SEMAR-563848 format. One record per residue: residue number from 0; residue in one letter; x, y, z of N, C-alpha, C in turn. Coordinates in Angstrom, 3 decimals. Example, Ala and Ser with C-alpha at 12.3 -4.5 7.8 and 13.67 -1.06 7.14 Angstrom:
<sites>
0, A, 13.190, -5.690, 7.800, 12.300, -4.500, 7.800, 13.200, -3.300, 7.800
1, S, 12.850, -2.250, 7.080, 13.670, -1.060, 7.140, 12.900, 0.030, 7.870
</sites>
This chain:
<sites>
0, M, 1.452, -19.099, 6.940, 1.028, -17.849, 6.361, 1.571, -16.694, 7.179
1, A, 1.853, -15.614, 6.505, 2.465, -14.456, 7.139, 1.427, -13.567, 7.812
2, S, 1.888, -12.778, 8.759, 1.041, -11.774, 9.403, 1.287, -10.428, 8.741
3, I, 0.224, -9.660, 8.583, 0.337, -8.310, 8.049, -0.545, -7.390, 8.884
4, I, -0.388, -6.113, 8.676, -1.316, -5.136, 9.229, -2.181, -4.682, 8.067
5, K, -3.492, -4.790, 8.253, -4.433, -4.357, 7.229, -5.534, -3.561, 7.919
6, N, -5.755, -2.353, 7.441, -6.746, -1.466, 8.049, -6.534, -1.341, 9.552
7, R, -5.267, -1.230, 9.941, -4.838, -1.017, 11.331, -5.181, -2.168, 12.268
8, T, -5.252, -3.362, 11.697, -5.502, -4.583, 12.457, -4.515, -5.645, 12.006
9, V, -3.995, -6.422, 12.935, -3.085, -7.509, 12.573, -3.909, -8.671, 12.021
10, I, -3.538, -9.109, 10.841, -4.146, -10.268, 10.193, -3.087, -11.372, 10.230
11, D, -3.384, -12.450, 10.950, -2.386, -13.504, 11.151, -2.314, -14.518, 10.026
12, D, -3.285, -14.552, 9.163, -3.301, -15.593, 8.135, -3.423, -15.007, 6.726
13, D, -2.586, -14.046, 6.435, -2.609, -13.445, 5.106, -2.230, -14.496, 4.064
14, A, -3.061, -14.642, 3.066, -2.881, -15.705, 2.074, -2.019, -15.287, 0.879
15, W, -1.689, -14.015, 0.757, -0.931, -13.551, -0.409, 0.525, -14.009, -0.333
16, Q, 1.019, -14.530, -1.458, 2.411, -14.955, -1.563, 3.130, -14.022, -2.540
17, V, 4.213, -13.421, -2.083, 4.985, -12.517, -2.929, 5.924, -13.345, -3.796
18, V, 5.822, -13.165, -5.099, 6.686, -13.869, -6.047, 7.894, -12.977, -6.328
19, R, 9.055, -13.530, -6.143, 10.307, -12.796, -6.389, 11.183, -13.610, -7.325
20, A, 12.091, -12.922, -7.982, 13.034, -13.592, -8.877, 14.025, -14.414, -8.060
21, A, 14.482, -15.504, -8.648, 15.538, -16.311, -8.038, 16.849, -15.526, -8.094
22, E, 17.871, -16.042, -7.458, 19.170, -15.356, -7.437, 19.708, -15.076, -8.839
23, D, 19.391, -15.942, -9.780, 19.857, -15.741, -11.150, 18.941, -14.807, -11.949
24, G, 17.901, -14.286, -11.293, 16.992, -13.369, -11.952, 15.795, -14.028, -12.613
25, A, 15.757, -15.344, -12.600, 14.664, -16.069, -13.265, 13.400, -16.053, -12.411
26, L, 12.286, -15.933, -13.086, 10.985, -16.027, -12.445, 10.317, -17.323, -12.876
27, P, 9.443, -17.879, -12.040, 8.804, -19.151, -12.410, 7.867, -18.977, -13.597
28, A, 7.641, -20.058, -14.290, 6.638, -20.050, -15.356, 5.274, -19.851, -14.713
29, V, 4.337, -19.335, -15.461, 3.004, -19.066, -14.922, 2.377, -20.333, -14.336
30, D, 2.546, -21.462, -15.018, 1.958, -22.706, -14.508, 2.695, -23.262, -13.292
31, A, 3.843, -22.683, -12.947, 4.596, -23.122, -11.767, 4.401, -22.185, -10.572
32, L, 3.546, -21.175, -10.720, 3.269, -20.274, -9.606, 2.546, -21.021, -8.501
33, P, 2.707, -20.575, -7.266, 1.984, -21.234, -6.177, 0.472, -21.106, -6.365
34, A, -0.245, -22.048, -5.831, -1.712, -21.980, -5.884, -2.179, -20.837, -4.993
35, G, -3.315, -20.284, -5.294, -3.885, -19.226, -4.468, -3.441, -17.836, -4.889
36, K, -3.457, -16.938, -3.931, -3.203, -15.516, -4.183, -1.723, -15.230, -4.342
37, V, -1.367, -14.587, -5.464, 0.035, -14.256, -5.721, 0.185, -12.772, -6.038
38, L, 1.276, -12.226, -5.560, 1.658, -10.845, -5.811, 2.920, -10.894, -6.651
39, V, 2.781, -10.567, -7.932, 3.886, -10.742, -8.881, 4.577, -9.411, -9.181
40, P, 5.855, -9.448, -9.544, 6.560, -8.221, -9.917, 5.950, -7.594, -11.172
41, F, 6.008, -6.288, -11.247, 5.411, -5.563, -12.359, 5.997, -5.986, -13.704
42, A, 7.311, -6.181, -13.772, 7.933, -6.604, -15.032, 7.400, -7.967, -15.474
43, Y, 7.185, -8.862, -14.522, 6.615, -10.186, -14.808, 5.182, -10.024, -15.311
44, W, 4.422, -9.158, -14.665, 3.053, -8.869, -15.080, 3.019, -8.367, -16.517
45, Q, 3.908, -7.445, -16.834, 3.945, -6.892, -18.193, 4.260, -7.973, -19.227
46, A, 5.147, -8.878, -18.886, 5.549, -9.925, -19.838, 4.526, -11.049, -19.942
47, E, 3.798, -11.333, -18.867, 2.927, -12.512, -18.813, 1.466, -12.188, -18.500
48, R, 1.052, -10.981, -18.746, -0.288, -10.542, -18.352, -1.384, -11.493, -18.828
49, A, -1.425, -11.794, -20.098, -2.500, -12.636, -20.651, -2.513, -14.013, -19.990
50, A, -1.350, -14.616, -19.816, -1.276, -15.943, -19.196, -1.679, -15.887, -17.720
51, L, -1.291, -14.829, -17.025, -1.666, -14.686, -15.617, -3.172, -14.520, -15.458
52, V, -3.768, -13.690, -16.291, -5.215, -13.472, -16.234, -5.954, -14.769, -16.541
53, A, -5.446, -15.546, -17.502, -6.078, -16.815, -17.846, -5.924, -17.859, -16.733
54, A, -4.804, -17.813, -16.018, -4.514, -18.827, -15.013, -5.099, -18.525, -13.634
55, K, -5.332, -17.265, -13.335, -5.758, -16.872, -11.989, -7.047, -16.063, -12.048
56, A, -7.843, -16.163, -10.997, -9.018, -15.304, -10.858, -8.546, -13.924, -10.409
57, K, -9.356, -12.898, -10.640, -8.981, -11.531, -10.270, -8.614, -11.424, -8.797
58, D, -9.364, -12.085, -7.935, -9.102, -11.980, -6.500, -7.865, -12.759, -6.056
59, E, -7.189, -13.393, -6.995, -5.952, -14.110, -6.689, -4.737, -13.434, -7.290
60, L, -4.916, -12.278, -7.917, -3.824, -11.615, -8.619, -3.528, -10.234, -8.062
61, G, -2.268, -10.007, -7.792, -1.786, -8.700, -7.383, -0.470, -8.420, -8.073
62, V, -0.109, -7.160, -8.159, 1.142, -6.746, -8.795, 1.891, -5.860, -7.819
63, W, 3.218, -6.096, -7.692, 4.009, -5.183, -6.866, 4.956, -4.377, -7.736
64, L, 5.090, -3.115, -7.356, 5.913, -2.167, -8.090, 7.237, -1.957, -7.370
65, A, 8.307, -1.949, -8.124, 9.626, -1.615, -7.597, 9.720, -0.087, -7.498
66, P, 10.696, 0.442, -6.766, 10.804, 1.892, -6.628, 10.980, 2.645, -7.953
67, D, 11.518, 1.974, -8.956, 11.718, 2.648, -10.242, 10.615, 2.335, -11.252
68, S, 9.543, 1.682, -10.812, 8.408, 1.398, -11.695, 7.595, 2.666, -11.920
69, E, 6.937, 2.720, -13.039, 6.061, 3.849, -13.359, 4.622, 3.421, -13.084
70, P, 3.986, 3.952, -12.036, 2.634, 3.515, -11.698, 1.607, 3.784, -12.801
71, A, 1.832, 4.777, -13.627, 0.901, 5.080, -14.719, 0.771, 3.892, -15.674
72, D, 1.816, 3.086, -15.785, 1.788, 1.940, -16.695, 0.883, 0.813, -16.203
73, L, 0.443, 0.874, -14.958, -0.421, -0.160, -14.400, -1.905, 0.224, -14.451
74, V, -2.204, 1.481, -14.659, -3.578, 1.980, -14.571, -4.546, 1.211, -15.464
75, A, -4.164, 0.912, -16.668, -5.060, 0.199, -17.596, -5.400, -1.210, -17.112
76, D, -4.621, -1.735, -16.182, -4.825, -3.097, -15.695, -5.515, -3.168, -14.336
77, F, -5.976, -2.052, -13.810, -6.622, -2.044, -12.491, -7.773, -3.037, -12.402
78, D, -8.511, -3.207, -13.486, -9.669, -4.102, -13.448, -9.280, -5.583, -13.395
79, A, -8.024, -5.910, -13.624, -7.591, -7.308, -13.658, -6.925, -7.761, -12.359
80, I, -6.717, -6.838, -11.412, -6.001, -7.171, -10.173, -6.776, -6.692, -8.952
81, T, -6.419, -7.256, -7.813, -7.077, -6.912, -6.555, -6.176, -6.110, -5.638
82, L, -4.896, -6.300, -5.748, -3.947, -5.718, -4.802, -2.766, -5.123, -5.559
83, V, -2.292, -3.975, -5.083, -1.050, -3.399, -5.589, -0.090, -3.308, -4.410
84, G, 1.079, -3.877, -4.585, 2.127, -3.787, -3.584, 3.181, -2.797, -4.054
85, V, 3.836, -2.170, -3.104, 4.935, -1.261, -3.415, 6.130, -1.702, -2.585
86, E, 7.216, -1.984, -3.271, 8.435, -2.506, -2.645, 9.255, -1.375, -2.033
87, F, 9.668, -1.569, -0.786, 10.637, -0.708, -0.122, 11.891, -1.558, 0.077
88, P, 12.871, -1.459, -0.840, 14.042, -2.339, -0.760, 14.919, -2.075, 0.464
89, R, 14.860, -0.846, 0.964, 15.589, -0.506, 2.189, 14.878, 0.670, 2.843
90, F, 15.078, 0.812, 4.118, 14.389, 1.814, 4.923, 14.533, 3.234, 4.352
91, A, 15.701, 3.564, 3.856, 15.985, 4.929, 3.405, 15.457, 5.244, 2.005
92, D, 14.848, 4.297, 1.329, 14.341, 4.528, -0.019, 12.889, 4.971, 0.062
93, G, 12.625, 6.240, -0.195, 11.292, 6.796, -0.036, 10.470, 6.912, -1.297
94, R, 10.946, 6.355, -2.397, 10.194, 6.491, -3.656, 8.819, 5.845, -3.596
95, G, 8.656, 4.847, -2.747, 7.369, 4.173, -2.607, 6.267, 5.088, -2.091
96, Y, 6.630, 6.083, -1.298, 5.638, 7.047, -0.809, 5.030, 7.806, -1.990
97, S, 5.868, 8.230, -2.903, 5.387, 8.955, -4.089, 4.522, 8.056, -4.962
98, I, 4.932, 6.815, -5.111, 4.148, 5.872, -5.907, 2.762, 5.706, -5.291
99, A, 2.696, 5.574, -3.975, 1.404, 5.400, -3.306, 0.501, 6.610, -3.517
100, R, 1.042, 7.796, -3.364, 0.215, 8.998, -3.559, -0.261, 9.099, -4.996
101, L, 0.604, 8.785, -5.943, 0.178, 8.810, -7.343, -0.942, 7.806, -7.590
102, L, -0.788, 6.596, -7.090, -1.813, 5.574, -7.295, -3.163, 6.008, -6.724
103, R, -3.159, 6.565, -5.542, -4.411, 6.959, -4.887, -4.991, 8.257, -5.459
104, E, -4.168, 9.292, -5.546, -4.679, 10.623, -5.883, -4.792, 10.895, -7.380
105, R, -3.823, 10.490, -8.144, -3.845, 10.783, -9.581, -4.540, 9.688, -10.380
106, Y, -4.277, 8.430, -10.035, -4.776, 7.333, -10.859, -6.009, 6.642, -10.292
107, G, -6.438, 7.005, -9.092, -7.697, 6.521, -8.552, -7.737, 5.078, -8.088
108, W, -6.601, 4.497, -7.721, -6.609, 3.125, -7.213, -7.380, 3.090, -5.889
109, T, -8.399, 2.235, -5.803, -9.213, 2.135, -4.598, -9.062, 0.791, -3.892
110, G, -8.346, -0.136, -4.504, -8.137, -1.446, -3.886, -7.060, -1.398, -2.821
111, E, -6.694, -2.573, -2.349, -5.663, -2.660, -1.319, -4.330, -2.175, -1.863
112, L, -3.655, -1.359, -1.066, -2.325, -0.856, -1.395, -1.403, -1.272, -0.255
113, R, -0.487, -2.192, -0.553, 0.339, -2.830, 0.468, 1.802, -2.442, 0.350
114, A, 2.407, -2.070, 1.476, 3.843, -1.815, 1.548, 4.538, -3.142, 1.850
115, I, 5.544, -3.494, 1.028, 6.297, -4.735, 1.234, 7.787, -4.422, 1.245
116, G, 8.565, -5.330, 1.770, 10.018, -5.151, 1.786, 10.500, -4.744, 3.167
117, D, 11.353, -3.729, 3.217, 11.948, -3.254, 4.469, 10.995, -2.261, 5.134
118, V, 9.871, -2.773, 5.624, 8.819, -1.947, 6.225, 8.961, -2.023, 7.743
119, L, 9.161, -0.849, 8.358, 9.395, -0.769, 9.792, 8.352, 0.113, 10.469
120, R, 8.233, -0.043, 11.770, 7.262, 0.708, 12.575, 7.349, 2.204, 12.316
121, D, 8.538, 2.754, 12.260, 8.720, 4.199, 12.106, 8.103, 4.756, 10.833
122, Q, 7.857, 3.926, 9.857, 7.331, 4.383, 8.577, 5.808, 4.314, 8.472
123, L, 5.170, 3.503, 9.277, 3.763, 3.173, 9.069, 2.839, 4.388, 9.078
124, F, 3.008, 5.296, 10.014, 2.160, 6.485, 10.080, 2.229, 7.261, 8.770
125, Y, 3.443, 7.458, 8.269, 3.627, 8.230, 7.036, 3.153, 7.461, 5.809
126, M, 3.343, 6.163, 5.812, 2.844, 5.345, 4.707, 1.319, 5.420, 4.635
127, A, 0.664, 5.349, 5.783, -0.798, 5.446, 5.811, -1.254, 6.803, 5.289
128, R, -0.530, 7.853, 5.590, -0.882, 9.188, 5.103, -0.793, 9.251, 3.583
129, C, 0.070, 8.441, 2.996, 0.240, 8.427, 1.539, -0.749, 7.500, 0.842
130, G, -1.508, 6.731, 1.600, -2.535, 5.899, 0.992, -2.407, 4.409, 1.211
131, F, -1.344, 3.957, 1.844, -1.221, 2.523, 2.127, -2.270, 2.124, 3.157
132, D, -2.888, 0.969, 2.957, -3.825, 0.454, 3.947, -3.433, -0.945, 4.434
133, A, -2.327, -1.474, 3.915, -1.815, -2.773, 4.357, -0.289, -2.706, 4.392
134, F, 0.279, -3.417, 5.371, 1.717, -3.322, 5.608, 2.273, -4.692, 5.958
135, A, 3.239, -5.153, 5.181, 3.930, -6.400, 5.483, 5.195, -6.002, 6.247
136, V, 5.069, -5.888, 7.562, 6.177, -5.456, 8.411, 7.289, -6.492, 8.336
137, R, 8.517, -6.003, 8.312, 9.678, -6.892, 8.229, 9.580, -8.003, 9.270
138, A, 9.892, -9.216, 8.882, 9.667, -10.415, 9.699, 10.383, -10.386, 11.051
139, D, 11.503, -9.696, 11.160, 12.234, -9.677, 12.424, 11.727, -8.609, 13.395
140, K, 10.635, -7.934, 13.062, 10.065, -6.889, 13.917, 8.735, -7.343, 14.502
141, D, 8.382, -6.801, 15.647, 7.137, -7.142, 16.337, 5.976, -6.405, 15.670
142, I, 5.130, -7.152, 14.990, 4.026, -6.553, 14.241, 3.007, -5.904, 15.177
143, H, 2.832, -6.449, 16.368, 1.874, -5.873, 17.316, 2.383, -4.546, 17.860
144, D, 3.670, -4.431, 18.078, 4.255, -3.152, 18.490, 4.139, -2.124, 17.364
145, A, 4.251, -2.583, 16.141, 4.170, -1.668, 14.990, 2.820, -0.958, 14.930
146, L, 1.767, -1.568, 15.439, 0.444, -0.927, 15.455, 0.459, 0.400, 16.204
147, N, 1.362, 0.532, 17.185, 1.446, 1.765, 17.960, 1.850, 2.969, 17.117
148, A, 2.418, 2.734, 15.963, 2.856, 3.830, 15.094, 1.698, 4.705, 14.642
149, F, 0.514, 4.118, 14.512, -0.621, 4.881, 14.011, -1.101, 5.938, 14.997
150, G, -0.781, 5.789, 16.266, -1.171, 6.778, 17.270, -0.025, 7.670, 17.700
151, A, 1.076, 7.629, 16.983, 2.265, 8.386, 17.386, 2.066, 9.895, 17.321
152, F, 1.226, 10.356, 16.420, 1.006, 11.795, 16.261, -0.490, 12.081, 16.361
153, S, -0.828, 13.103, 17.112, -2.244, 13.434, 17.280, -2.707, 14.514, 16.300
154, V, -1.783, 15.278, 15.741, -2.140, 16.356, 14.825, -1.328, 16.193, 13.543
155, R, -2.017, 16.348, 12.422, -1.357, 16.306, 11.118, -1.457, 17.697, 10.507
156, Y, -0.330, 18.300, 10.204, -0.312, 19.666, 9.682, -0.638, 19.733, 8.193
157, Q, 0.017, 18.876, 7.417, -0.096, 18.941, 5.969, -1.287, 18.148, 5.442
158, T, -1.602, 18.439, 4.192, -2.600, 17.630, 3.511, -1.935, 16.340, 3.039
159, A, -2.751, 15.323, 2.863, -2.279, 14.029, 2.361, -3.506, 13.254, 1.919
160, V, -3.308, 12.003, 1.564, -4.423, 11.166, 1.152, -5.459, 11.072, 2.272
161, D, -4.989, 10.982, 3.515, -5.908, 10.806, 4.641, -6.433, 12.112, 5.232
162, E, -5.955, 13.255, 4.785, -6.406, 14.549, 5.296, -6.272, 15.583, 4.190
163, T, -7.407, 16.022, 3.669, -7.381, 16.910, 2.506, -7.307, 18.389, 2.861
164, Q, -7.469, 18.728, 4.135, -7.388, 20.126, 4.565, -6.164, 20.327, 5.450
165, P, -5.391, 21.405, 5.231, -4.269, 21.673, 6.140, -4.803, 22.106, 7.507
166, L, -3.974, 22.024, 8.524, -4.378, 22.302, 9.895, -4.985, 23.692, 10.047
167, F, -4.399, 24.707, 9.425, -4.927, 26.059, 9.613, -6.364, 26.170, 9.103
168, R, -6.703, 25.467, 8.040, -8.086, 25.500, 7.540, -9.038, 24.732, 8.468
169, R, -8.569, 23.601, 9.006, -9.406, 22.847, 9.941, -9.680, 23.654, 11.195
170, R, -8.659, 24.362, 11.681, -8.837, 25.189, 12.884, -9.764, 26.374, 12.593
171, A, -9.632, 26.984, 11.429, -10.509, 28.100, 11.072, -11.961, 27.635, 10.976
172, A, -12.184, 26.473, 10.393, -13.535, 25.942, 10.283, -14.115, 25.626, 11.660
173, A, -13.291, 25.079, 12.539, -13.753, 24.763, 13.904, -14.086, 26.041, 14.655
174, A, -13.266, 27.084, 14.474, -13.522, 28.358, 15.139, -14.812, 28.983, 14.629
175, A, -15.024, 28.913, 13.318, -16.241, 29.471, 12.722, -17.463, 28.703, 13.214
176, A, -17.373, 27.407, 13.303, -18.487, 26.586, 13.786, -18.784, 26.904, 15.255
177, S, -17.737, 27.092, 16.027, -17.912, 27.433, 17.437, -18.574, 28.797, 17.598
178, A, -18.149, 29.758, 16.781, -18.745, 31.098, 16.818, -20.218, 31.043, 16.406
179, D, -20.516, 30.248, 15.393, -21.913, 30.097, 14.949, -22.769, 29.456, 16.032
180, A, -22.205, 28.469, 16.734, -22.936, 27.792, 17.796, -23.211, 28.746, 18.951
181, K, -22.229, 29.584, 19.285, -22.408, 30.558, 20.380, -23.437, 31.609, 19.983
182, A, -23.407, 32.038, 18.718, -24.341, 33.059, 18.261, -25.762, 32.516, 18.237
183, G, -25.924, 31.242, 17.982, -27.248, 30.630, 17.914, -27.781, 30.234, 19.267
184, A, -26.955, 30.244, 20.309, -27.385, 29.788, 21.636, -28.117, 30.841, 22.397
</sites>
């Protein structure tokens, strides 16, 4: 079983298996999927939704979105899945960040949101800001070192999924609270 980072902790026995197309583009039949928890491509989900729901329990089903997938097309199926993965095919492809923010902020996804593919330490802090709470770090990288990414920055200026107030508003509120405390003392 693979190791992942989930909620800023290394999980050494992640049971989810990512289903990918073979070199010829073929995907396995639903009855040939591995036992247990599977994370299937969105196109496969769209084509085989009824069979997947019949074959797997909700807690065993997840869907991963490619960078060109439309997250709005998955919203109606939130009740049938437990996990949404977002594929990063290469480090320089940032479309997954937008997908994550849309899923969390516009469409209200509250379940696990996992980054898969070419996921590196340098991205984790920013991915978490966009709403990811699980990360399948690339296998050739040290997953324990990747945890250090979450402490790389002590101040966040902009708003994001993890911080709804910009820095200037947080500082103004802190100053006002401090002034109120001094006036009351």
